[in-house]
Backbone as a chain_set.jsonl record, in Angstrom:
{"seq": "MTLSVAQIDRDTEQLVNEWLTLPEVAERMQLSLGRTKQLLKDHKLLGVRRGSGGPHVPAVFLDGNDVMKGLPGTLTVLQDAGYDDVEALRWLFTPDDSLPGSPIEAIRAGRHTEVKRRAQALAF", "coords": {"N": [[17.094, 9.903, -6.74], [14.454, 7.756, -6.869], [11.251, 7.584, -5.563], [8.777, 5.422, -4.832], [5.477, 5.74, -4.113], [2.433, 4.744, -2.727], [-0.911, 5.472, -3.785], [-3.663, 6.551, -1.862], [-7.047, 5.666, -0.917], [-10.088, 7.514, -0.293], [-11.49, 6.683, 2.053], [-9.491, 5.393, 3.553], [-7.73, 7.514, 3.873], [-9.196, 9.136, 5.597], [-8.98, 7.842, 8.023], [-6.802, 8.782, 9.347], [-5.894, 11.405, 11.459], [-4.114, 13.646, 11.282], [-1.861, 14.757, 8.844], [1.479, 14.888, 7.537], [3.647, 16.548, 5.283], [6.534, 15.439, 3.384], [8.655, 17.392, 3.546], [7.83, 18.659, 5.937], [8.069, 16.543, 7.765], [10.83, 16.126, 7.604], [11.734, 18.563, 8.648], [10.685, 18.481, 11.298], [12.059, 16.262, 12.264], [14.595, 17.108, 12.031], [16.206, 16.484, 9.828], [17.704, 15.956, 6.586], [15.891, 16.311, 3.491], [16.467, 14.242, 1.747], [17.398, 12.211, 3.489], [15.073, 11.767, 4.882], [13.419, 10.734, 2.888], [14.807, 8.373, 2.527], [14.172, 7.039, 4.896], [11.546, 6.328, 4.335], [11.959, 4.619, 2.122], [13.378, 2.61, 3.404], [11.458, 1.542, 4.98], [11.108, 2.472, 7.571], [9.484, 4.47, 8.137], [6.17, 5.185, 7.0], [4.733, 6.339, 4.119], [2.219, 7.836, 2.071], [0.532, 8.706, -0.983], [-1.583, 11.425, -1.249], [-4.179, 12.629, -3.04], [-2.949, 14.737, -5.633], [-0.523, 15.479, -4.685], [2.773, 15.201, -3.145], [4.356, 12.57, -1.17], [2.784, 11.798, 1.963], [2.885, 11.586, 5.507], [1.514, 10.033, 8.357], [1.085, 12.123, 11.151], [1.183, 11.109, 13.731], [3.081, 9.132, 13.639], [5.463, 10.194, 14.366], [7.46, 10.887, 17.181], [8.165, 13.423, 18.935], [11.215, 14.45, 17.753], [11.776, 12.099, 16.451], [11.209, 8.793, 15.045], [8.322, 7.046, 16.06], [8.718, 4.788, 18.72], [8.854, 1.341, 18.148], [7.378, 1.405, 15.803], [8.908, 1.075, 13.284], [9.657, -1.702, 13.387], [7.152, -2.924, 13.439], [6.15, -2.121, 10.953], [7.906, -3.533, 9.301], [7.225, -6.197, 9.937], [4.566, -6.234, 9.001], [5.017, -5.79, 6.273], [6.46, -8.122, 5.69], [4.39, -9.896, 6.041], [3.016, -9.568, 3.768], [1.558, -7.276, 3.356], [0.776, -4.317, 1.593], [1.711, -0.811, 1.453], [-0.633, 0.773, 1.75], [-2.509, -1.067, 2.746], [-1.205, -1.717, 5.141], [-1.256, 0.756, 6.454], [-4.023, 1.086, 6.729], [-4.577, -1.108, 8.416], [-3.107, -0.402, 10.711], [-4.52, 1.833, 11.647], [-7.142, 1.063, 12.026], [-9.713, 0.48, 14.323], [-9.518, -2.021, 16.877], [-11.242, -4.117, 18.778], [-10.198, -5.968, 20.551], [-7.814, -4.916, 21.445], [-7.804, -2.663, 23.498], [-8.849, -0.215, 21.001], [-6.957, 1.196, 18.253], [-4.243, -0.439, 16.454], [-2.138, 1.462, 16.128], [-2.609, 3.215, 18.214], [-2.095, 1.514, 20.347], [0.638, 1.026, 19.946], [1.605, 3.605, 20.385], [1.012, 3.77, 23.079], [2.973, 2.197, 24.117], [2.746, -0.514, 23.775], [3.941, -2.026, 21.748], [5.12, -4.533, 21.295], [3.062, -6.386, 21.637], [1.431, -5.585, 19.513], [3.113, -6.168, 17.35], [3.177, -8.948, 17.579], [0.546, -9.567, 16.886], [0.544, -8.632, 14.262], [2.384, -10.41, 13.145], [0.873, -12.738, 13.211], [-0.841, -12.309, 11.132], [0.35, -13.207, 8.869], [-0.16, -15.86, 8.671]], "CA": [[16.479, 8.803, -6.014], [13.043, 7.651, -7.16], [10.506, 7.063, -4.433], [7.463, 4.96, -5.234], [4.556, 5.883, -2.989], [1.091, 4.325, -3.119], [-2.04, 6.406, -3.687], [-4.679, 5.988, -0.973], [-8.446, 5.982, -1.172], [-10.645, 8.5, 0.641], [-11.811, 6.05, 3.34], [-8.238, 5.189, 4.28], [-7.222, 8.851, 4.206], [-9.953, 9.68, 6.716], [-8.616, 7.154, 9.267], [-5.69, 9.522, 9.952], [-6.306, 12.761, 11.847], [-3.184, 14.693, 10.846], [-0.853, 14.328, 7.888], [2.63, 15.754, 7.332], [4.384, 16.375, 4.032], [7.919, 15.027, 3.646], [9.438, 18.507, 4.091], [7.448, 18.868, 7.338], [8.687, 15.456, 8.525], [12.268, 16.424, 7.644], [11.937, 19.677, 9.576], [10.439, 18.009, 12.669], [13.086, 15.301, 12.662], [15.88, 17.782, 11.841], [16.926, 15.686, 8.843], [17.587, 16.425, 5.21], [14.793, 15.689, 2.759], [16.983, 12.976, 1.223], [17.418, 11.219, 4.577], [13.668, 11.477, 5.188], [12.982, 9.82, 1.833], [15.447, 7.088, 2.797], [13.379, 6.392, 5.945], [10.405, 5.704, 3.644], [12.461, 3.491, 1.325], [13.812, 1.564, 4.334], [10.256, 1.148, 5.735], [11.158, 2.94, 8.962], [8.281, 5.305, 8.12], [5.25, 4.844, 5.92], [4.141, 7.511, 3.484], [1.319, 7.555, 0.956], [0.158, 9.859, -1.793], [-2.96, 11.921, -1.076], [-4.44, 13.534, -4.151], [-1.869, 14.833, -6.616], [0.697, 15.937, -4.028], [3.825, 14.251, -2.809], [4.071, 11.664, -0.062], [2.364, 12.308, 3.261], [3.125, 10.659, 6.603], [0.684, 10.356, 9.522], [1.843, 12.853, 12.169], [1.328, 10.272, 14.921], [4.251, 8.278, 13.478], [6.623, 10.865, 14.955], [7.457, 11.14, 18.617], [9.159, 14.492, 19.012], [11.984, 14.513, 16.504], [12.181, 10.736, 16.103], [10.136, 7.871, 14.67], [7.719, 6.413, 17.229], [9.314, 3.507, 19.091], [8.048, 0.172, 17.805], [6.767, 1.508, 14.475], [9.662, 0.427, 12.202], [9.551, -3.159, 13.47], [5.79, -3.305, 13.056], [6.054, -1.961, 9.495], [8.638, -4.649, 8.704], [6.412, -7.409, 10.099], [3.431, -6.124, 8.082], [5.542, -5.994, 4.921], [6.773, -9.549, 5.578], [3.11, -10.603, 5.982], [2.444, -9.345, 2.444], [0.77, -6.052, 3.301], [1.368, -3.166, 0.924], [1.691, 0.365, 2.328], [-2.012, 1.203, 2.024], [-3.09, -2.075, 3.643], [-0.561, -1.556, 6.452], [-1.806, 1.983, 7.044], [-5.403, 0.789, 7.112], [-4.53, -2.006, 9.574], [-2.604, 0.339, 11.869], [-5.454, 2.846, 12.121], [-8.487, 0.516, 12.199], [-9.939, 0.038, 15.705], [-9.562, -3.448, 17.163], [-11.833, -4.224, 20.111], [-9.4, -6.814, 21.435], [-6.626, -4.225, 21.953], [-8.77, -1.959, 22.652], [-8.323, 0.881, 20.192], [-6.279, 0.785, 17.025], [-2.851, -0.829, 16.673], [-1.246, 2.62, 16.276], [-2.804, 3.717, 19.58], [-1.392, 0.578, 21.227], [2.07, 1.306, 19.802], [1.812, 4.901, 21.061], [0.916, 3.506, 24.517], [4.092, 1.362, 24.526], [2.416, -1.938, 23.646], [4.335, -2.394, 20.381], [5.405, -5.974, 21.209], [1.762, -7.03, 21.428], [0.991, -5.255, 18.152], [3.951, -6.945, 16.42], [2.703, -10.355, 17.626], [-0.695, -9.638, 16.093], [0.936, -8.463, 12.86], [2.997, -11.678, 12.714], [-0.2, -13.718, 13.027], [-1.514, -12.018, 9.865], [1.034, -13.93, 7.79], [-0.6, -17.262, 8.657]], "C": [[14.984, 8.823, -6.312], [12.348, 6.97, -5.995], [9.113, 6.701, -4.908], [6.542, 4.969, -4.013], [3.15, 5.594, -3.476], [0.075, 5.447, -2.924], [-3.092, 5.774, -2.782], [-6.077, 6.427, -1.375], [-8.952, 6.907, -0.066], [-10.948, 7.897, 2.016], [-10.562, 5.843, 4.186], [-7.667, 6.525, 4.73], [-7.912, 9.406, 5.455], [-9.675, 8.968, 8.045], [-7.564, 7.943, 10.057], [-6.126, 10.958, 10.23], [-5.42, 13.851, 11.268], [-2.101, 14.102, 9.969], [0.265, 15.352, 7.824], [3.224, 15.492, 5.954], [5.81, 15.936, 4.371], [8.781, 16.19, 4.124], [9.091, 18.813, 5.56], [8.053, 17.797, 8.243], [10.18, 15.739, 8.685], [12.556, 17.532, 8.654], [11.757, 19.228, 11.025], [11.536, 17.089, 13.166], [14.493, 15.882, 12.548], [16.798, 16.954, 10.94], [16.837, 16.361, 7.483], [16.389, 15.727, 4.561], [15.223, 14.333, 2.196], [16.995, 11.879, 2.285], [15.995, 10.811, 4.944], [13.095, 10.519, 4.143], [13.569, 8.427, 2.046], [14.703, 6.331, 3.894], [12.152, 5.706, 5.349], [10.871, 4.476, 2.862], [12.851, 2.313, 2.204], [12.664, 1.035, 5.196], [10.378, 1.419, 7.235], [9.968, 3.858, 9.216], [7.429, 4.851, 6.951], [4.646, 6.14, 5.402], [3.291, 7.089, 2.311], [0.994, 8.849, 0.233], [-1.318, 10.169, -1.563], [-3.214, 12.924, -2.189], [-3.262, 13.545, -5.101], [-0.555, 15.27, -5.993], [1.701, 14.835, -3.797], [3.429, 13.378, -1.628], [3.698, 12.398, 1.228], [2.532, 11.192, 4.291], [2.168, 11.023, 7.738], [1.542, 11.0, 10.616], [2.104, 12.0, 13.409], [2.545, 9.351, 14.84], [5.51, 8.896, 14.091], [6.4, 11.079, 16.438], [8.551, 12.166, 18.854], [9.899, 14.573, 17.696], [12.522, 13.143, 16.107], [10.956, 9.939, 15.661], [9.632, 7.2, 15.95], [8.34, 5.046, 17.473], [8.339, 2.374, 18.774], [7.442, 0.225, 16.419], [7.594, 0.821, 13.385], [9.563, -1.093, 12.217], [8.187, -3.656, 13.051], [5.611, -3.193, 11.549], [6.771, -3.101, 8.773], [7.82, -5.935, 8.778], [5.226, -7.379, 9.135], [3.875, -6.342, 6.634], [5.846, -7.474, 4.692], [5.5, -10.393, 5.473], [2.4, -10.37, 4.645], [1.583, -8.098, 2.322], [1.501, -4.987, 2.497], [1.2, -1.957, 1.852], [0.277, 0.81, 2.696], [-2.69, 0.214, 2.974], [-2.509, -1.953, 5.049], [-1.106, -0.329, 7.169], [-3.226, 1.741, 7.553], [-5.436, -0.09, 8.371], [-4.113, -1.251, 10.836], [-3.642, 1.274, 12.477], [-6.889, 2.34, 12.313], [-8.658, 0.015, 13.625], [-10.08, -1.479, 15.8], [-10.039, -3.591, 18.605], [-10.992, -5.046, 21.072], [-8.162, -6.092, 21.983], [-6.883, -3.429, 23.238], [-8.121, -0.765, 21.955], [-7.671, 0.337, 18.941], [-4.856, 0.331, 17.348], [-1.914, 0.369, 16.865], [-1.402, 3.24, 17.664], [-2.083, 2.818, 20.586], [0.118, 0.794, 21.149], [2.415, 2.585, 20.558], [1.819, 4.715, 22.579], [2.035, 2.576, 25.015], [3.841, -0.128, 24.418], [2.785, -2.466, 22.253], [4.662, -3.873, 20.239], [4.113, -6.747, 20.944], [1.262, -6.786, 20.008], [1.801, -6.053, 17.14], [3.534, -8.415, 16.404], [1.453, -10.509, 16.77], [-0.385, -9.512, 14.604], [1.58, -9.741, 12.32], [1.943, -12.73, 12.43], [-0.919, -13.506, 11.696], [-0.915, -12.818, 8.711], [0.56, -15.367, 7.665], [-2.011, -17.418, 8.196]], "O": [[14.316, 9.818, -6.03], [12.787, 5.929, -5.504], [8.352, 7.569, -5.337], [6.8, 4.294, -3.017], [2.715, 6.121, -4.5], [0.196, 6.262, -2.01], [-3.386, 4.586, -2.917], [-6.261, 7.423, -2.075], [-8.308, 7.056, 0.972], [-10.69, 8.534, 3.037], [-10.574, 6.088, 5.392], [-7.175, 6.646, 5.851], [-7.277, 10.071, 6.274], [-10.099, 9.452, 9.094], [-7.448, 7.795, 11.274], [-6.656, 11.639, 9.353], [-5.924, 14.877, 10.81], [-1.498, 13.082, 10.301], [0.036, 16.544, 8.031], [3.295, 14.346, 5.511], [6.239, 16.051, 5.519], [9.582, 15.999, 5.039], [9.97, 19.185, 6.336], [8.497, 18.094, 9.352], [10.727, 15.605, 9.779], [13.513, 17.444, 9.423], [12.576, 19.555, 11.884], [11.903, 17.123, 14.34], [15.469, 15.232, 12.922], [17.977, 16.749, 11.23], [15.995, 17.231, 7.263], [15.936, 14.684, 5.031], [14.434, 13.388, 2.174], [16.637, 10.737, 1.998], [15.739, 9.653, 5.276], [12.361, 9.592, 4.489], [12.911, 7.421, 1.779], [14.609, 5.106, 3.835], [11.759, 4.63, 5.8], [10.247, 3.417, 2.933], [12.682, 1.157, 1.815], [12.878, 0.173, 6.048], [9.823, 0.691, 8.058], [9.505, 4.006, 10.347], [7.92, 4.207, 6.024], [4.111, 6.938, 6.172], [3.594, 6.107, 1.632], [1.162, 9.942, 0.773], [-2.181, 9.297, -1.669], [-2.54, 13.951, -2.271], [-2.645, 12.511, -5.355], [0.438, 15.419, -6.704], [1.503, 13.689, -4.201], [2.298, 13.445, -1.147], [4.227, 13.467, 1.533], [2.346, 10.014, 3.988], [2.02, 12.203, 8.055], [2.602, 10.48, 10.965], [3.135, 12.155, 14.063], [2.997, 8.84, 15.864], [6.504, 8.203, 14.309], [5.301, 11.406, 16.883], [9.726, 11.817, 18.961], [9.288, 14.743, 16.641], [13.589, 13.036, 15.503], [9.817, 10.354, 15.876], [10.423, 6.831, 16.817], [8.474, 4.242, 16.55], [7.153, 2.449, 19.094], [7.026, -0.809, 15.896], [7.032, 0.041, 12.616], [9.401, -1.709, 11.164], [8.069, -4.686, 12.386], [4.995, -4.06, 10.929], [6.293, -3.581, 7.746], [7.731, -6.677, 7.799], [4.913, -8.395, 8.514], [3.181, -7.005, 5.863], [5.532, -8.019, 3.634], [5.519, -11.477, 4.889], [1.317, -10.906, 4.411], [0.944, -7.886, 1.291], [2.697, -4.77, 2.688], [0.606, -2.08, 2.924], [0.027, 1.186, 3.842], [-3.374, 0.629, 3.91], [-3.236, -2.073, 6.036], [-1.385, -0.381, 8.367], [-3.579, 2.14, 8.663], [-6.227, 0.155, 9.281], [-4.699, -1.441, 11.902], [-3.648, 1.487, 13.69], [-7.761, 3.108, 12.72], [-7.851, -0.783, 14.1], [-10.67, -2.127, 14.935], [-9.326, -3.228, 19.54], [-11.064, -4.844, 22.284], [-7.519, -6.604, 22.899], [-6.033, -3.601, 24.112], [-7.002, -0.364, 22.276], [-7.817, -0.84, 18.611], [-4.321, 0.678, 18.401], [-0.991, 0.302, 17.677], [-0.429, 3.739, 18.229], [-1.524, 3.309, 21.567], [0.804, 0.752, 22.17], [3.406, 2.634, 21.287], [2.543, 5.414, 23.287], [2.054, 2.206, 26.188], [4.636, -0.928, 24.914], [2.043, -3.246, 21.657], [4.495, -4.425, 19.151], [4.087, -7.658, 20.116], [0.725, -7.696, 19.374], [1.242, -6.565, 16.17], [3.535, -9.054, 15.352], [1.323, -11.476, 16.019], [-0.983, -10.205, 13.781], [1.349, -10.114, 11.17], [2.099, -13.531, 11.509], [-1.545, -14.434, 11.183], [-1.58, -13.074, 7.707], [0.843, -16.028, 6.666], [-2.519, -18.538, 8.132]]}, "num_chains": 1, "name": "protein.A"}
């Protein structure tokens, strides 16, 4: 299974406090590495390449041993709006005064419906 993962720039990389490798994600979620890669391919999770290593996933995307509620739907809406993985990551972690905080903080706080509405508006 070939997994295409975008390379990120330093500014985008610094928006995220903690990164996990795919094996770390698999371990936390108690999944096989193959199933974890499938989550990336299915856009249930978002992973990017940092440096020369393999894909990395922001740790905040996990809630215990599961994907954070509301994240997969938001990633789908962003993809439908034409955002690539790096643009989606940047959007999720960039502070928005009208929320307040970043979209990922709003999702974490249970306001994923509001975040999805904002993501849908990006397509227009």
